LUMVOLUM-643307 format. One line per field, with one value per residue (C-alpha): residue in three letters; x, y, z; residue number from 1. Coordinates in steps of 0.25 Angstrom, whole numbers. Example, Ala and Ser with C-alpha at 12.3 -4.5 7.8 and 13.67 -1.06 7.14 Angstrom:
2
res = c(Ala_Ser)
x = c(49_55)
y = c(-18_-4)
z = c(31_29)
n = c(1_2)
END
This chain:
207
res = c(Met_Asn_Ser_Glu_Leu_Lys_Glu_Tyr_Ile_Glu_Gly_Glu_Ile_Leu_Pro_Arg_Tyr_Asp_His_Phe_Asp_Ala_Ala_His_Gln_Arg_Asp_His_Ala_Leu_Met_Val_Ile_His_Gln_Ser_Met_Gln_Leu_Ala_Glu_Gln_Leu_Asp_Val_Asp_Ser_Ala_Met_Val_Tyr_Thr_Ile_Ala_Ala_Tyr_His_Asp_Thr_Gly_Leu_Val_Glu_Gly_Arg_Glu_Leu_His_His_Glu_Ala_Ser_Ala_Arg_Ile_Leu_Arg_Ala_Asp_Gln_Arg_Leu_Arg_Gln_Trp_Phe_Ser_Glu_Glu_Gln_Ile_Glu_Val_Met_Ala_Asp_Ala_Thr_Glu_Asp_His_Arg_Ala_Ser_Ala_Lys_Arg_Pro_Pro_Arg_Thr_Ile_Tyr_Gly_Arg_Ile_Val_Ala_Glu_Ala_Asp_Arg_Phe_Ile_Asp_Pro_Ala_Val_Ile_Ile_Arg_Arg_Thr_Ile_Gln_Phe_Gly_Leu_Glu_His_Tyr_Pro_Thr_Leu_Ser_Val_Asp_Glu_His_Tyr_Arg_Arg_Thr_Leu_Gln_His_Leu_Arg_Glu_Lys_Tyr_Gly_Arg_Gln_Gly_Tyr_Leu_His_Leu_Trp_Phe_Pro_His_Ser_Pro_Asn_Ala_Gln_Arg_Leu_Glu_Arg_Leu_Arg_Gln_Ile_Ile_Asp_Asp_Glu_Ala_Glu_Val_Arg_Arg_Arg_Phe_Gln_Glu_Leu_Trp_Pro_Val_Leu_Ala_Gly_Glu)
x = c(341_339_342_347_357_361_363_371_381_382_385_393_399_403_411_420_426_431_442_447_457_455_450_439_433_418_417_421_410_400_404_403_389_385_390_384_370_371_374_363_352_354_355_345_352_349_354_356_365_373_374_379_389_395_396_403_412_425_423_433_444_445_452_462_460_465_453_443_433_432_432_421_413_415_412_398_395_398_390_378_370_369_360_349_347_353_351_364_363_363_375_383_380_385_397_401_399_407_418_417_419_434_439_451_442_445_431_419_409_399_386_380_382_397_398_390_400_412_408_404_417_424_421_430_433_448_451_445_452_466_464_460_472_482_475_476_490_493_486_491_505_510_525_524_530_522_526_523_509_507_512_503_491_493_495_482_474_479_477_463_457_466_461_467_463_456_444_431_418_405_395_401_391_393_400_412_415_417_425_434_437_441_450_457_460_467_475_479_485_496_500_485_486_499_493_481_490_499_487_481_494_497_483_482_496_494_506)
y = c(-18_-30_-26_-39_-39_-25_-29_-42_-34_-23_-33_-44_-39_-24_-26_-35_-22_-17_-27_-22_-12_3_5_-6_-4_-4_10_6_-5_5_14_3_-1_14_16_3_6_20_14_3_14_18_3_-9_-18_-25_-15_-27_-33_-20_-18_-32_-32_-19_-24_-37_-31_-30_-41_-49_-40_-50_-59_-48_-37_-43_-53_-46_-44_-59_-62_-53_-60_-73_-67_-62_-76_-83_-75_-84_-73_-65_-77_-72_-59_-63_-74_-82_-74_-61_-66_-69_-56_-49_-57_-54_-39_-40_-47_-37_-24_-23_-11_-19_-30_-34_-34_-26_-30_-41_-34_-21_-25_-26_-13_-7_-12_-9_5_7_2_14_26_36_46_50_53_39_32_38_35_21_19_24_15_3_5_7_-5_-14_-9_-3_-4_6_20_32_35_20_22_34_27_15_25_32_19_13_26_26_11_11_25_31_34_21_14_1_6_7_14_6_18_29_39_35_45_37_42_57_53_44_55_64_53_51_66_65_52_60_70_63_75_74_60_62_74_65_53_62_68_54_47_52_49_35_31_36_46)
z = c(190_199_213_217_206_209_224_220_211_222_233_226_213_215_228_220_213_227_226_212_208_210_196_197_210_213_208_194_194_198_187_177_182_182_168_163_168_162_148_150_152_137_132_131_141_154_165_175_166_163_178_181_170_175_189_185_174_182_193_185_190_202_192_187_177_164_162_172_161_158_173_175_165_172_186_180_173_186_195_198_205_192_187_196_187_173_163_158_145_153_161_149_143_155_156_142_145_157_149_138_147_146_139_132_127_112_108_111_121_116_121_125_139_137_130_142_153_144_142_157_161_154_163_155_166_163_178_182_171_174_189_187_177_188_199_190_188_203_207_196_193_207_203_192_193_193_178_174_180_172_159_162_165_152_144_149_146_132_130_135_134_123_109_104_117_119_126_118_122_118_119_111_117_132_141_140_126_130_143_134_125_137_142_129_129_142_137_125_134_141_150_155_158_166_174_178_182_190_197_201_204_218_222_216_220_234_233)
n = c(1_2_3_4_5_6_7_8_9_10_11_12_13_14_15_16_17_18_19_20_21_22_23_24_25_26_27_28_29_30_31_32_33_34_35_36_37_38_39_40_41_42_43_44_45_46_47_48_49_50_51_52_53_54_55_56_57_58_59_60_61_62_63_64_65_66_67_68_69_70_71_72_73_74_75_76_77_78_79_80_81_82_83_84_85_86_87_88_89_90_91_92_93_94_95_96_97_98_99_100_101_102_103_104_105_106_107_108_109_110_111_112_113_114_115_116_117_118_119_120_121_122_123_124_125_126_127_128_129_130_131_132_133_134_135_136_137_138_139_140_141_142_143_144_145_146_147_148_149_150_151_152_153_154_155_156_157_158_159_160_161_162_163_164_165_166_167_168_169_170_171_172_173_174_175_176_177_178_179_180_181_182_183_184_185_186_187_188_189_190_191_192_193_194_195_196_197_198_199_200_201_202_203_204_205_206_207)
END
């Protein structure tokens, strides 16, 4: 890993996450970087590219959530500093991977780099995912009642992580596979989802 590249990203890119919603703060970016680098160790890929893609993957949230993956790709492409360390071809591959990371994408990632960041972006920890889902609802839908927040949480969990959900894992033997099955068992048991929601709600809502 080039030390100057790492210093640039740590000093100029990661601080951008400090201004995003609670589910996409700097700790999220660092988690995606860590998991991306773990996957990269097992694959024939450029680790500096993997690191950079992971660092930029959600920077587009500055323009809003809906098309943040496209905005992230534009931000990466437009960053002239990256041309100190990467060729135009590498930058294009990284931008494509950044754009392809979104779980709800209609097509699979175009390259191995896209599959890496897409997988790394999905840390399947039931407690973390349920908490982040509630946090997102509180930040973006502050007028909902407690029951409406619960129903929104349950619906999101089913639509994204449920057995018919849209989330896909690209490395079937990764640690995420076992964690996803555990989360699905929880989602299958609505009483357990409600119990966890009721446990977290007073803390997250400040009650």
